[in-house]
C-alpha positions in Angstrom: 48.3 47.5 9.1 49.1 51.2 8.2 52.5 50.9 9.6 52.7 47.8 7.6 51.9 49.4 3.8 54.5 52.0 4.0 57.3 49.5 4.6 55.6 47.1 1.8 55.5 50.0 -0.9 58.8 50.6 -0.3 60.0 47.3 -0.4 58.3 46.7 -4.0 59.9 50.0 -4.9 63.2 48.6 -4.6 62.8 45.5 -5.5 61.7 47.2 -8.8 64.8 49.3 -9.0 67.0 46.5 -8.0 65.2 44.4 -11.2 65.6 47.4 -13.5 69.4 47.6 -12.3 69.9 44.4 -13.4 71.7 43.7 -16.9 69.1 42.6 -19.5 71.0 39.4 -20.2 70.6 38.4 -16.0 67.0 39.8 -16.5 66.8 37.7 -19.5 68.1 34.7 -17.9 66.1 34.9 -14.6 62.7 35.0 -17.4 64.1 32.1 -19.1 64.6 29.9 -15.9 60.9 30.9 -14.6 59.1 30.0 -17.4 61.4 26.5 -17.9 60.4 26.4 -13.9 56.7 26.7 -14.4 56.4 24.2 -17.4 58.5 22.1 -15.5 55.5 22.2 -12.9 53.1 22.0 -15.4 54.4 19.1 -16.9 54.4 17.2 -13.7 51.2 18.8 -12.1 48.8 18.9 -15.1 49.8 17.0 -18.0 51.5 13.3 -16.9 48.4 12.2 -14.4 45.9 13.8 -17.5 48.1 11.6 -19.9 47.7 8.6 -17.4 44.1 9.4 -16.4 43.3 9.5 -20.8 45.1 6.2 -21.1 43.4 4.4 -18.0 39.6 5.8 -20.1 40.7 4.4 -23.2 41.6 1.0 -21.7 38.2 0.7 -20.0 36.6 2.3 -23.1 35.5 -1.1 -24.8 33.6 -2.3 -21.4 32.0 1.1 -21.1 31.0 0.7 -25.0 29.6 -2.7 -24.4 27.8 -1.9 -20.9 26.2 1.2 -22.7 24.9 -1.5 -25.8 23.3 -3.8 -23.2 21.7 -0.7 -21.8 20.2 0.4 -24.5 19.1 -2.8 -25.8 17.9 -3.3 -22.4 15.8 -0.1 -22.4 14.9 -1.3 -26.5 13.3 -4.7 -25.0 11.2 -2.3 -22.0 10.2 -0.3 -24.2 8.5 -2.2 -26.9 10.8 -0.9 -29.3 12.3 -4.1 -30.4 8.8 -6.0 -31.1 7.8 -2.3 -33.1 5.5 -3.4 -36.6 7.4 -4.1 -39.6 9.0 -0.7 -41.1 7.9 -2.0 -45.0 5.6 0.6 -46.9 2.7 -1.7 -46.8 3.0 -2.3 -43.4 3.3 1.5 -42.7 0.4 2.6 -45.4 -1.5 -0.2 -43.3 -1.1 1.3 -40.0 -2.2 4.6 -41.4 -5.2 3.1 -42.5 -6.1 1.5 -39.7 -5.3 4.8 -37.6 -7.5 6.8 -39.6 -10.3 4.3 -39.7 -10.5 3.9 -35.7 -10.4 8.2 -35.3 -13.0 8.1 -38.5 -10.8 10.2 -40.7 -10.5 7.8 -43.5 -12.6 10.0 -45.8 -10.3 13.3 -45.2 -7.0 11.3 -45.9 -5.5 11.8 -49.3 -2.5 11.7 -50.9 -0.5 9.2 -48.5 3.5 8.6 -49.9 5.2 6.2 -48.0 8.8 5.7 -48.2 11.4 3.8 -46.3 10.4 4.8 -42.7 8.7 8.2 -43.7 4.7 8.8 -44.5 3.3 11.6 -46.2 -0.3 12.5 -46.3 -2.8 15.3 -46.3 -6.0 15.1 -44.1 -8.7 17.6 -46.2 -10.9 18.7 -43.3 -10.1 17.8 -39.7 -10.4 19.7 -36.4 -7.9 20.4 -34.2 -9.0 18.3 -31.5 -9.6 14.9 -33.8 -5.8 15.8 -35.4 -4.3 16.0 -32.1 -5.5 12.9 -30.5 -4.6 11.1 -34.0 -1.2 12.0 -33.9 -0.7 11.4 -30.0 -2.4 7.5 -31.2 -0.2 7.1 -34.0 2.9 8.0 -31.6 2.3 6.1 -29.0 0.7 2.8 -30.6 2.6 2.9 -33.9 6.1 4.9 -33.0 5.1 7.1 -36.2 5.9 10.8 -35.3 4.9 14.0 -37.0 8.4 15.5 -38.3 7.0 18.2 -40.5 3.0 19.5 -40.0 1.5 22.2 -42.1 -1.8 23.5 -40.9 -4.3 25.5 -43.3 -7.2 27.2 -41.2 -10.3 26.3 -42.9 -14.3 28.3 -42.8 -15.0 25.8 -40.8 -15.4 26.5 -37.3 -11.6 24.8 -35.7 -11.0 22.7 -39.2 -8.0 22.8 -40.5 -6.0 21.3 -44.2 -3.2 19.1 -42.5 -0.4 18.3 -44.8 1.6 15.9 -42.1 5.2 14.1 -42.5 5.2 11.2 -39.9 8.4 9.2 -39.1 9.5 5.8 -37.6 12.9 6.0 -35.6 15.1 3.7 -36.1 15.1 0.3 -34.3 
């Protein structure tokens, strides 16, 4: 290996000297040919197969979208999302009141404001345990998920004032 190293080094210096000895026009022509060859090689090895694959994928795109939509519908049916409670304001208000009564929070529930899929309310005094159980039940059974929650600690042990915004996802 050591005997080969000086030979390679000298060959490199000879090639470099030979390259620099050539006229500038000839070197420019050689570089242009090299760039042209690299471009043609890129075109045939990369660009053409890539565009062919993209065209094939675009042909399969409507089938893939239909399969995705049917899978999403099957998931909704399995999860029971398609038979969710009506999203009108009366139904959301009734659902919130029913769940508050079930957890003994009816007296603390104030300022209920119902919009399209959003319910804002305030629980004046609630323990953290009761609040987490109530929010968990609302998420599991009524598909109402907390999107904004402001907790203010109160002087009582483990009690908070909770300003909550609940949202039902689109079916």
